[in-house]
N, C-alpha and C positions, 0 to 999 in steps of 0.2 A: 388326902383323907376328902371324901366324901360328903357333903352338907347335906341335909334333909330341908326340902322346901315344898310350901305349897302351891298350887297354881291352880285360881279358882278361875273357872268357865262360863260364859253367858251366852245366851242367846243359841245363833246356831249352831255353833260348835259345841254346845252342851248338850243341844238336841243329838248332834251328831253321835257323841260319844258317848251319848247317856248318862254321864256322872257330871256333879256340881264343880268337883274339885280333882286335881292330881296330887299325889302325893311323890313326890321325884327324890330320889337320892342319887346326887351328880358333884362332879367335882367342877363347881363353878364359883368363881369371887366376884364376877361382875355381871350386871344384867345381860349385857351382850353376850356371855357364854351360857347364862341360863337360857337364852330365846334361841340361842342355836341349838342347844340338846333339845329343846322342844321342840323345834322345828323338825331335827331330826327324828324325834322318837312318835311325832304325832299320824296318823291315817292320813293318805293324802288328800280325801275328801274334806278333813280337819285341818290340815296345814293350809289348804290350798283358800280357806276363807281368811285366814289370819295373816300368811306369809304370800309374798312373791315366789317367783321361782328359785330367786338367789338365795333364799332364806331371809328377806329382811323385812320385818314384820307392816304391814299396808300403814301408812299412814295417820287413816283414821281410826284407828282405834287409840284407848286411852290406856295409860302403864300406871299402875298403882302399886306400890311399894311399901308395904305395912303403913297403908293411908295415905303416904306421899306420894303425891303427883310427877310422875317423871316426862320429863321433856325430852324425845328424840329428835334428832341423834345426839343430844349434847349429853344426857346422861346414861347413856351406853356402859361407859366405864364407872357406873355406880358400883361402889362394893357392897355386896350383899353379906348380911349376919344370917348366920347360921339360923333355921329355922323361919326364915322371910316368907314371907306372903305377897306374891303376886297376884293379882288381878287385870286382867283384859278386857276392858269394858267395849263394849260395841258403841258406835255413833247413835246418836238420840237424836233423833229428827221430829220435825215439828211441824205440823198443818197448819 
């Protein structure tokens, strides 16, 4: 049975899509499954910002699930709860 998840977007991805968050209804039990679904449904220009050609999230993005920092690839098997909130944060540069 599909679960509902929120994916909060920032920076260039937000600009490309024109929305701050996506509400997804998808069968995903793990973070890895949710990221794979996101890779499949995003338009190419937004997808290329976040993921490489194989659908792997680029390593410089920070992932938060319900305000808990995820460490990839170790936490890809993290089990999601119904209604989980995923934030994909861009790298922050300092000058």
